[in-house]
Each structure stands twice: as structure tokens, then as C-alpha cells.
C-alpha positions, 0 to 999 in steps of 0.5 A: 609371855607375860609382856607378851600379854601386856603389849596384846592388851595395849593394842587391844585398847589401841584398836577397841578404844577408837573403835568404839569413838568412831561408833559414837561420832558416826552416830552423832553426825547422823542424828544431829546432823540430818535424821531425817535421811533415815525417815523411812528406817529409823530403826537403823541408827536407834541408840543400842549398847555398842552406841552407848558404850561408844558414847561413854568411852568417848566421854572419858577419853576426852575427858582424860585429854583435856585433864593432860591439857590441865596438867601441862598448864598447871605444871608448866605455870607452876600453878600447883603451890610454891616453887620450892618446899622445905621438908622437916625430916625426924632423925634417923630417916633420910639415908643420908642423914639429913633432917631438913631438905628443899625440894623444887616439886616442879623439878621432881615432876618434870623427872617424874616418867624417866624416875618411873622406867628407871625403877626396878621390880623390888623398889617401891614394892608397896606401890606407894609412889604409884598411889601418889601419881595415881591419886594426882591424875584422879583429882586432876581430871575430877577438875576437868569433870566439874569444869564440865558440869558448871558449863553444862548447868549453866547452858541448861539454865541460860536456856530455861531463862530464854524459854520463860521456864518457871524461876524454880528451874533457874534456882535449882540450876543456880544451887547446882552451879554453885555446888559444882563450883565448891566441889571445883575449889576443893578439888583444886585443894586437894590437887595441890596437895596430891602434887606435893605428895607426889613430888615428896614420894619421888624424892624419897625414892630417888633418895633411895636409889642413890643410896642403894647404889651408893652401897652396892658401889661400895661394897663392889669395891670392898670386894 
């Protein structure tokens, strides 16, 4: 029953979300291309709750889409820190007794979805791995949000200059761009940190699974 409900939820998402995006894009087409088509009955294209919901969903989906492209670029170009990382492990923590190990965060990341698919219910019961993954993707998508804000602020400031708006608007626009730029830099630094934490979590989860499987195999041989 639970599996059926899960499938139903994904079916709903796959139909409702694109449907709302369709509403938003159709509304935008009529409003921005030729509003005069409805000059005798503007009430037909007044923005309602469905239009606002569609617009919000569209922005969210586009943010996620660009975030996926950014993630692909940062990982493929290895822009999220060093290619290798040496981890110092206190004695007695590692199931194989190691106190120092070198991992490749990018290799660990490439095995992310395979590992998630193989995880059993009793593995990562506290959700540490899933939380580390979610935090990385959250920070990555935030980079897109701040970038869009910077572009929009620059365009508005440029339009203000062309329109001979007061210098106060230009100063406020410049300060806003600087503030968003600072947020972008901080978010990128955090993304690098979260990527490394996620890589450590992936490595640790994989090590524990290897240790548990080895123990089970040894027990089976004895019996």
C-alpha cells in the first residue's frame, strides 16, 4: 500500500506541476505578446491564484533545473575543492582499524545514487547521509537564486541609468548587488564545505556496509 501511495504521489507531481507551469506560460504569452487581444474583456486574463501558483512553481522548477546544470559543471570541472582529501580518524572509529585515509570526493559523489539505491532501511537510520546530501543540493541551488538576483538587480539599475532616474536608485542598486555578491561568495564556500561533508558521509556509509557484509559472510561460513 505504501509503495502504491508513493507511486501515486510521483504521478501527481508529474502531472500537476507541469500543468501549473503550462498555466503560467500561457498567461505570460497572452500578457507579454499581445494584450490587445483581450482589450474588450480584460477580466479573462486577470491573474488569479492558479496563475500565481503556476508562476511560483515555474520559478522553483527553473531554479532546480539550473541548479542541476550548475552541479554538473562544478563536479565535472572539479570546482568544489581538492580532488583528494586526507581524513584523520580517531583510533577505534573505523571498522577496519585505520586512523588515516585519503578519499576522492568526486569519485564518492559519482557513486551517490548507486549507494542510495542499495541502502537498506536499517542503514542511515538517523538520516545523516540524506541530510548531508540535502544540505549540499540546497546550497547549490541557492547559488542559482543569488545569481538570478544579481542579474535582475544589474538590469534594473541599468534601466534606471538609461531612464535618468535619481542617483539614489543607482546607489541602492549597487549596494544590493554587492550584498547579493557577498551572499553568493559565502554560499559557494559553504557548498564546497557541504560537498566535502557529503563525500565523507558517503565514504563512511560505504565502509560500514562493507564491514557489516563482511561480518555476515564470516558468520555464515562459521555456521
